[in-house]
C-alpha positions in Angstrom: 2.7 8.4 -4.9 0.7 5.5 -7.0 -0.4 2.3 -5.0 -2.2 -0.5 -6.5 -5.3 -1.5 -4.8 -7.7 -4.3 -5.1 -11.4 -4.0 -5.1 -13.4 -7.0 -4.0 -17.6 -7.7 -4.4 -19.2 -8.0 -1.3 -22.6 -9.2 0.4 -23.1 -5.5 1.4 -21.0 -3.1 -1.5 -16.9 -3.7 -2.2 -14.4 -3.8 0.3 -10.3 -2.8 -1.0 -7.1 -2.9 0.0 -3.5 -1.7 -0.3 -1.5 -4.7 -0.5 1.7 -2.8 -0.3 0.5 -1.1 3.3 -1.2 -4.1 5.1 -4.1 -3.1 7.8 -5.1 -0.1 5.0 -8.7 -0.9 3.8 -11.3 0.7 3.3 -15.5 0.0 2.0 -18.1 1.4 0.0 -21.5 0.5 -1.6 -20.2 1.2 -4.8 -16.7 0.7 -6.4 -16.2 4.5 -7.0 -17.2 5.6 -3.3 -14.2 2.4 -1.9 -12.0 3.7 -4.5 -12.5 7.0 -3.1 -12.6 5.6 0.8 -9.3 3.7 0.3 -8.0 6.7 -1.7 -8.0 8.8 1.8 -7.2 6.1 4.3 -4.0 5.3 1.9 -3.3 9.5 2.8 -4.4 9.0 6.3 -2.5 6.0 6.8 0.7 7.0 5.2 0.9 10.0 7.3 0.1 8.4 10.7 3.0 6.6 9.4 5.3 9.4 9.1 4.0 10.8 12.2 5.3 7.7 14.0 8.7 7.8 12.4 7.7 4.3 10.4 9.6 4.1 6.9 7.0 4.9 4.2 7.1 2.3 1.5 7.3 3.2 -2.0 4.6 1.7 -4.4 4.7 -1.4 -5.9 5.4 -0.9 -9.6 3.8 -3.9 -10.5 1.9 -7.0 -8.8 1.1 -10.2 -9.8 -2.7 -10.0 -9.6 -5.3 -13.4 -10.1 -8.3 -13.4 -9.0 -9.9 -15.8 -7.3 -12.4 -18.7 -8.5 -15.1 -17.7 -6.9 -18.1 -16.1 -8.3 -17.3 -12.9 -6.8 -16.5 -9.9 -8.3 -12.4 -8.8 -7.9 -10.2 -6.4 -9.6 -6.9 -4.2 -8.9 -6.7 -0.7 -9.9 -4.1 2.5 -8.9 -5.0 5.2 -6.2 -2.9 8.0 -7.1 -2.6 10.0 -3.4 -0.7 12.8 -2.5 2.7 11.7 -0.8 3.6 12.9 2.9 5.9 15.9 3.4 9.0 13.6 4.9 9.4 11.8 1.8 9.0 14.1 -0.6 12.7 15.1 -2.9 
C-alpha cells in the first residue's frame, strides 16, 4: 500500500502526517528519519485498526497539495507500507 505523506519543517526537525489516516504522525531530525518513522507509524496504525475491527482506508491515489505561504519547508511524498493481512486479496 502506498500512502501520501506531508512532511513539514519544524523548529527541531521535521514532522510527517498522513491525510488518509488522521492522527497518524511522526517526527524526525531529518527528512529521511521522519520518512522512516512515518512508514513505521503507518504500519502500526493500520495493524491497530485491523485488530480493533476498523475498516482500513484505501490510500488516496491523488491529493491536491498547496504549500503554505510561510517560509517553512513543506512537501508531499509517498510512503510504501505492507498491507495488514486482513486487507490482502
